[in-house]
C-alpha positions in Angstrom: -45.4 88.8 7.9 -46.9 88.1 4.8 -49.1 85.2 4.6 -47.9 83.2 1.9 -43.8 82.8 1.2 -42.9 82.9 -2.2 -40.6 80.0 -2.3 -39.8 80.3 -6.4 -39.6 83.8 -6.4 -36.8 83.5 -3.2 -35.0 81.1 -5.0 -34.2 83.1 -7.7 -32.7 85.3 -5.5 -34.8 88.0 -4.7 -35.3 90.2 -1.6 -38.7 91.3 -0.7 -40.4 93.9 1.3 -42.6 91.7 4.4 -44.8 94.8 5.5 -47.4 94.0 3.1 -48.7 91.4 1.1 -48.3 92.2 -2.2 -44.7 92.4 -2.6 -42.6 94.6 -4.5 -39.0 93.8 -5.2 -36.5 96.1 -4.2 -33.5 94.5 -4.8 -31.6 91.8 -6.3 -28.4 89.4 -5.8 -26.4 90.7 -8.4 -24.7 87.8 -9.9 -24.1 89.2 -13.2 -20.9 90.7 -11.7 -19.9 87.7 -9.8 -18.6 85.1 -12.5 -14.7 86.8 -13.5 -12.7 84.8 -11.7 -11.5 80.6 -11.7 -12.8 81.3 -8.1 -16.0 82.3 -9.0 -16.9 79.7 -11.1 -16.1 77.0 -8.6 -18.0 78.9 -5.9 -21.5 78.8 -8.1 -20.6 75.3 -8.9 -20.4 74.7 -5.3 -23.3 76.4 -4.8 -25.5 74.3 -7.2 -24.2 71.1 -5.3 -25.3 72.5 -2.1 -29.0 73.0 -3.5 -28.8 68.6 -4.2 -27.3 67.8 -0.7 -29.8 69.7 0.8 -32.3 67.2 -1.2 -30.7 64.4 1.0 -29.0 65.3 4.0 -32.6 66.3 5.1 -33.5 63.8 3.8 -36.6 64.8 1.9 -35.6 63.0 -1.0 -35.5 59.6 0.4 -37.9 59.7 3.1 -40.6 61.2 0.9 -40.8 58.4 -1.8 -40.3 55.6 0.9 -42.6 56.9 3.4 -45.5 56.6 0.3 -44.6 53.1 -0.6 -44.5 49.2 0.3 -41.1 48.7 1.9 -40.6 51.0 4.9 -43.2 53.2 7.3 -42.6 56.2 9.8 -43.5 55.9 13.5 -46.3 58.1 13.4 -45.5 60.9 15.5 -45.4 64.4 15.4 -47.4 64.4 11.6 -45.0 61.8 10.2 -47.5 59.4 8.3 -49.1 62.3 6.2 -47.4 60.7 3.1 -47.9 56.8 4.8 -51.8 57.5 5.3 -52.1 59.8 1.9 -53.9 62.7 3.9 -51.8 65.9 2.5 -53.3 68.3 0.7 -51.6 71.1 -1.5 -50.9 73.5 1.3 -48.9 70.6 3.3 -50.9 71.7 6.3 -49.9 68.9 8.5 -46.5 68.8 7.2 -46.4 73.0 8.2 -48.3 72.2 11.6 -45.8 69.7 12.8 -42.7 71.2 11.0 -42.0 67.7 9.0 -41.6 70.4 5.6 -38.1 68.6 6.1 -39.7 65.3 4.6 -42.1 67.2 2.1 -42.6 67.5 -1.2 -42.3 71.0 -0.3 -38.5 70.8 0.8 -38.1 68.8 -2.9 -39.9 71.6 -4.7 -37.4 74.2 -3.2 -34.1 72.7 -2.9 -34.8 71.6 -6.6 -35.8 74.8 -7.9 -33.2 76.7 -6.3 -30.5 74.0 -7.5 -31.7 75.0 -11.2 -31.6 78.5 -10.8 -28.2 78.5 -9.2 -27.2 76.3 -12.3 -28.6 78.3 -14.9 -26.2 81.1 -13.9 -22.9 78.5 -14.0 -24.1 77.2 -17.6 -24.8 80.8 -18.4 -21.8 82.7 -16.9 -18.9 80.2 -16.7 -18.4 79.7 -20.5 -17.1 83.4 -20.3 -14.7 83.2 -17.3 -11.2 83.5 -17.9 -9.6 80.1 -16.6 -8.4 76.6 -17.3 -10.7 75.6 -20.1 -11.0 72.1 -19.3 -12.0 72.7 -15.8 -14.2 75.2 -17.4 -16.0 73.0 -19.1 -16.1 69.7 -16.1 -17.7 72.6 -13.8 -20.3 73.9 -17.1 -20.5 70.0 -17.7 -21.2 69.6 -13.5 -24.1 71.9 -13.6 -25.7 70.8 -16.5 -25.9 67.2 -15.0 -27.2 68.4 -11.5 -30.0 70.5 -13.6 -31.1 67.7 -15.3 -31.3 65.3 -11.9 -32.8 68.4 -10.8 -35.7 68.2 -13.3 -36.0 64.6 -13.4 -37.0 64.9 -9.8 -39.4 67.0 -10.3 -41.0 65.1 -13.4 -41.1 62.4 -11.0 -42.9 64.3 -8.2 -44.8 66.4 -9.8 -45.4 65.7 -13.3 -45.8 68.7 -15.6 -43.5 71.1 -14.2 -42.2 75.0 -15.0 -38.9 74.6 -17.4 -36.4 77.7 -17.1 -33.3 77.2 -18.2 -31.7 81.3 -18.2 -31.1 83.1 -15.1 -33.9 85.1 -13.3 -32.6 89.0 -14.2 -35.8 90.7 -12.6 -39.1 89.6 -11.4 -41.2 88.9 -14.4 -38.5 86.4 -15.7 -39.6 84.2 -12.1 -42.6 83.7 -13.6 -42.7 80.5 -15.8 -45.7 78.6 -16.8 -45.7 74.7 -16.7 -44.3 72.3 -19.4 -45.6 69.2 -21.0 -44.0 65.9 -19.6 -42.7 65.5 -22.9 -41.0 68.8 -22.8 -39.4 68.2 -19.1 -38.0 64.9 -20.3 -36.6 66.8 -23.7 -34.5 69.5 -21.4 -33.3 66.5 -19.6 -32.2 64.6 -22.3 -30.1 67.9 -23.8 -28.9 68.6 -20.5 -27.2 65.0 -20.2 -25.9 64.8 -23.9 -24.2 68.2 -23.3 -22.9 67.2 -19.8 -21.6 63.6 -21.1 -19.1 65.8 -23.5 -17.9 68.1 -20.9 -17.5 65.0 -18.2 -14.5 62.9 -17.8 -14.7 59.4 -18.0 -14.6 57.6 -14.7 -11.4 56.8 -13.3 -10.2 56.6 -9.3 -9.0 60.4 -9.7 -12.4 62.0 -10.3 -12.9 63.9 -6.8 -15.6 62.0 -4.6 -19.6 63.2 -5.5 -18.3 64.6 -8.9 -20.3 63.2 -11.7 -18.5 61.1 -14.5 -19.5 60.7 -18.4 -20.9 57.4 -17.7 -22.9 59.1 -14.7 -24.6 61.5 -17.4 -25.3 58.5 -19.5 -26.7 56.8 -16.4 -29.2 59.3 -15.6 -30.1 59.4 -19.3 -31.1 55.6 -19.6 -33.2 55.9 -16.2 -35.0 59.1 -17.3 -35.7 57.6 -20.8 -37.0 54.9 -18.8 -39.5 56.7 -17.2 -40.5 58.5 -20.5 -41.2 54.8 -21.9 -38.1 55.7 -24.6 -37.2 51.6 -24.4 -34.9 52.3 -26.9 -32.7 55.3 -25.9 -32.7 53.5 -21.9 -31.7 50.4 -23.5 -28.6 52.2 -25.9 -27.6 54.6 -22.8 -27.5 51.6 -20.2 -25.4 49.4 -22.7 -23.4 52.1 -23.4 -22.6 52.5 -19.6 -22.1 48.6 -19.3 -19.9 48.4 -22.3 -17.7 51.0 -20.9 -16.2 48.8 -18.5 -15.4 52.0 -16.1 -17.9 50.6 -13.5 -18.2 47.0 -11.9 -20.6 45.4 -9.4 -18.8 45.2 -5.8 -18.7 41.6 -4.6 -20.7 41.8 -1.2 -24.0 44.3 -1.2 -23.5 44.9 2.3 -20.4 46.9 1.5 -22.1 49.4 -0.4 -23.4 50.7 2.9 -20.5 50.3 5.0 -19.0 54.0 5.8 -15.5 52.7 6.2 -15.5 51.3 2.2 -17.3 53.9 0.9 -14.3 54.1 -1.3 -14.5 51.0 -2.7 -18.1 51.2 -3.1 -17.3 54.0 -5.7 -16.5 51.3 -7.9 -20.3 50.6 -8.6 -22.0 53.8 -6.8 -21.8 56.4 -10.2 -23.2 58.8 -8.3 -24.4 59.8 -4.7 -25.0 62.2 -1.7 -21.5 62.0 0.2 -21.9 62.7 3.5 -19.0 63.7 6.3 -20.1 63.2 10.2 -16.9 65.7 11.0 -17.3 69.5 11.5 -17.8 71.2 8.8 -18.9 68.3 6.7 -22.0 67.9 4.7 -23.7 65.3 6.9 -27.0 63.1 7.2 -29.7 62.7 9.4 -30.8 59.1 7.9 -28.7 57.2 9.8 -30.7 58.6 13.3 -34.0 58.1 11.7 -33.4 54.0 11.0 -31.1 53.3 14.0 -33.6 51.8 16.9 -34.3 54.3 19.8 -31.3 55.4 21.8 -29.1 52.6 20.5 -26.5 53.9 21.7 -24.6 50.6 20.4 -21.6 49.3 18.5 -23.8 49.2 15.6 -26.0 52.5 14.3 -24.8 55.3 16.0 -24.4 57.3 19.0 -27.8 59.0 18.8 -30.8 57.3 17.0 -34.7 57.7 17.3 -36.4 54.8 15.7 -38.5 56.7 13.5 -38.4 54.3 10.7 -38.9 50.4 10.1 -39.3 48.2 7.1 -42.8 46.4 7.2 -42.4 42.5 8.0 -44.3 41.7 4.7 -41.1 43.3 2.4 -38.7 41.4 5.2 -40.5 37.9 4.6 -40.8 38.7 0.9 -36.7 37.6 0.6 -35.4 34.3 -0.5 -33.6 33.6 2.9 -30.3 33.2 0.8 -30.4 36.6 -0.5 -27.7 38.6 0.8 -29.7 42.1 0.7 -31.7 40.4 3.5 -28.3 40.9 5.6 -29.5 44.8 5.6 -32.9 44.2 7.5 -32.7 42.8 10.8 -35.4 41.9 13.4 -33.0 42.6 16.1 -29.9 44.6 17.3 -27.2 44.6 20.0 -27.5 48.1 22.0 -24.9 49.7 24.1 -24.7 47.4 27.0 -23.8 44.7 24.6 -27.7 43.2 25.2 -29.6 41.9 22.3 -32.4 43.5 21.7 -35.4 41.2 20.2 -37.9 42.3 17.8 -40.7 42.4 20.1 -38.8 45.3 21.9 -37.4 47.1 19.3 -40.3 49.6 18.7 -43.4 50.2 21.6 -45.8 50.3 18.5 -45.3 47.1 17.0 -44.0 43.9 17.9 -43.2 43.3 13.9 -40.7 46.1 13.6 -37.9 45.4 11.4 -34.5 47.1 11.4 -33.3 48.5 8.2 -29.2 48.5 8.2 -28.2 50.2 5.3 -27.6 53.3 7.2 -25.3 52.8 10.6 -22.5 54.9 11.6 -21.3 53.9 15.0 -18.8 56.5 14.8 -21.3 59.2 14.1 -21.3 62.5 15.1 -24.1 62.5 17.5 -27.6 62.3 15.3 -25.7 63.2 12.2 -23.8 60.3 10.1 -21.7 59.7 7.5 -23.7 57.8 5.2 -23.9 58.2 1.4 -27.0 57.7 -0.2 -26.7 56.2 -3.5 -28.4 58.0 -6.2 -27.3 56.1 -9.5 -25.7 52.4 -8.9 -24.5 50.5 -11.9 -26.9 47.8 -10.7 -29.7 49.9 -11.4 -28.1 50.6 -15.0 -28.3 46.8 -15.3 -32.0 46.7 -14.5 -33.2 49.3 -16.2 -31.2 47.5 -19.1 -33.1 44.3 -18.5 -36.9 46.3 -18.4 -35.9 47.9 -21.7 -34.5 45.4 -23.8 -37.9 43.1 -22.4 -40.2 45.7 -23.1 -38.3 46.3 -26.8 -37.8 43.0 -28.2 -39.4 40.5 -25.2 -37.2 38.7 -22.5 -34.4 37.9 -24.4 -31.2 36.3 -23.8 -29.5 39.9 -22.9 -32.3 40.8 -20.5 -32.1 37.7 -18.3 -28.3 38.0 -18.5 -28.7 41.6 -17.2 -31.0 40.5 -14.2 -28.7 37.5 -13.7 -25.9 39.4 -13.2 -28.0 41.3 -10.3 -29.4 38.2 -8.7 -25.9 36.1 -8.7 -24.6 39.1 -7.0 -27.3 38.9 -3.8 -26.5 35.1 -4.2 -29.8 33.9 -5.6 -30.0 31.4 -8.7 -30.8 32.7 -12.1 -34.2 33.8 -13.0 -36.6 31.2 -14.2 -36.2 30.4 -18.0 -39.4 31.5 -20.3 -41.1 34.1 -18.8 -43.7 35.9 -20.7 -42.6 39.8 -21.3 -45.2 41.3 -18.7 -44.1 38.3 -16.3 -40.3 39.2 -16.9 -40.7 43.0 -16.4 -42.9 42.4 -13.1 -39.9 40.2 -12.2 -37.4 43.2 -12.7 -39.4 45.1 -10.4 -39.8 42.9 -7.4 -36.3 42.7 -8.1 -35.6 46.4 -7.9 -37.9 46.3 -4.9 -35.0 44.1 -3.2 -32.1 46.1 -4.7 -33.1 49.6 -3.7 -34.7 49.5 -0.5 -34.8 52.5 1.8 -32.9 54.5 -1.4 -35.8 56.4 -2.3 -36.7 54.3 -5.2 -39.4 52.0 -5.1 -42.3 54.7 -5.0 -41.4 56.0 -8.7 -41.1 52.1 -9.9 -44.7 51.9 -8.5 -46.0 55.3 -10.0 -44.7 54.9 -13.5 -45.9 51.8 -13.7 -49.2 52.3 -12.5 -49.1 49.5 -9.9 -49.3 51.9 -6.3 -53.1 51.5 -6.4 -52.7 47.9 -6.4 -49.8 47.5 -4.6 -50.2 50.0 -1.7 -53.0 48.8 0.1 -51.7 45.4 0.9 -48.5 47.1 2.6 -49.9 47.1 5.8 -49.3 46.3 9.5 -51.0 47.2 12.7 -49.6 50.7 12.6 -51.1 51.6 9.4 -53.9 49.0 8.7 -55.6 50.7 5.9 -53.8 52.4 3.4 -55.9 54.0 0.4 -53.7 56.0 -2.2 -56.4 57.2 -5.1 -55.2 57.9 -8.7 -54.5 61.5 -8.1 -51.1 60.3 -5.8 -49.3 59.7 -8.5 -47.5 63.0 -8.4 -47.7 65.2 -5.4 -49.6 68.4 -5.9 -47.6 71.7 -6.5 -47.0 74.0 -3.6 -50.4 76.0 -3.1 -48.2 79.4 -2.2 -46.5 78.4 -6.0 -49.8 78.5 -7.7 -50.9 81.3 -5.3 -48.0 83.4 -6.3 -47.5 82.9 -9.7 -50.3 83.9 -12.4 -48.5 81.3 -14.8 -48.7 78.5 -12.7 -51.8 75.8 -12.7 -52.3 73.3 -10.2 -52.1 69.4 -11.3 -55.4 68.8 -12.2 -56.4 66.0 -9.8 -55.4 68.3 -7.0 -57.6 71.9 -7.9 
């Protein structure tokens, strides 16, 4: 077998000879003849969603950033501590050695580029399919939304990345150089503007797991925040808020109740929608967050005790904060016994459980827990930060953060803060609101705070954590760099 497995080329649909190191393309999947009917168009879009689901069912898109940040940490078995200790390399050697690629930037890279290639075919071919025009436009809009989400994911994780917007017809097409960060974001905005024109405004009739016009605007707002386009971020966030299509649900804990996921869509603009039934796309995150062998009425039927929250993070909450109810220092096991904190995990007496992902009716280790990607609370906090960075902590900025705080059972934020203090308060609010959702690490890296914050997020399991400046972005998979003569490794990882 060849030494290096060429992920990007595989993503672009090519079949290779395995008999020598220099691959020759012998055949390709002839998608040019596929997009003829409405069912072809729907099948093509389903394949794009499949790549999105691959990122979350694993669930790399949550664990890769969260293991790197300051809220939760892994039980350090079979190489699971690589991200937490910042000892990975461009080959991701440890993850490969311990079969941890499902919790690796490698996994994110592969699934995003697979999804982008599939989306490129849909966007290119579906407009020519003879079918209902309204549904045809929606299919293209959904593919544009997902392509933008894939590129936003890549930009947050790897920085400058190759941008490709046309289907791959031959081997040469697959070799693409990196685009500058500004060009990556420019493509994201272009896709989302087009998507918003094709997608319907939110209503209860939109099938679950499908984006709305407001979801496209919300993703545009968040991307612009990362791109430091404060005016665009504020404008798009305000459009979502003023549409009145979404609202915060009264109880924050209901966002994560598998029995109330329909009601949660009042707030959740877009999510990975999991199903634990046979044939459905399930998620593994419940089994990882549940305590070892819980077999109880709370977490799920099969759980491993693989992830816990830092005691320091738990202590940071105001006891009145309703979001602290989504963390716990004990649980009820299958025999009805309350298991105290000191017995939750054998690796530390300070293991804190995360309760955002519990499914007592799980199918073994697979749960039906949805993973939010965009929530209205996120839009409010994007608007608060963007407004403050533009105009200082105005009344509007305070109102947006206070809406989120009030739902959490907290009083309004201290008035009269400076611009920097207000922005720090928004970042702290985001930490309490979105823990365990794969968000915090990107807030720390986009603001440059990770170098100061991460060394303080320690415990007896990880007493020393020393990220370097180069860890702001993950290295491009070295196999990709080796296979693509136009692709250069990130400068800090050469």
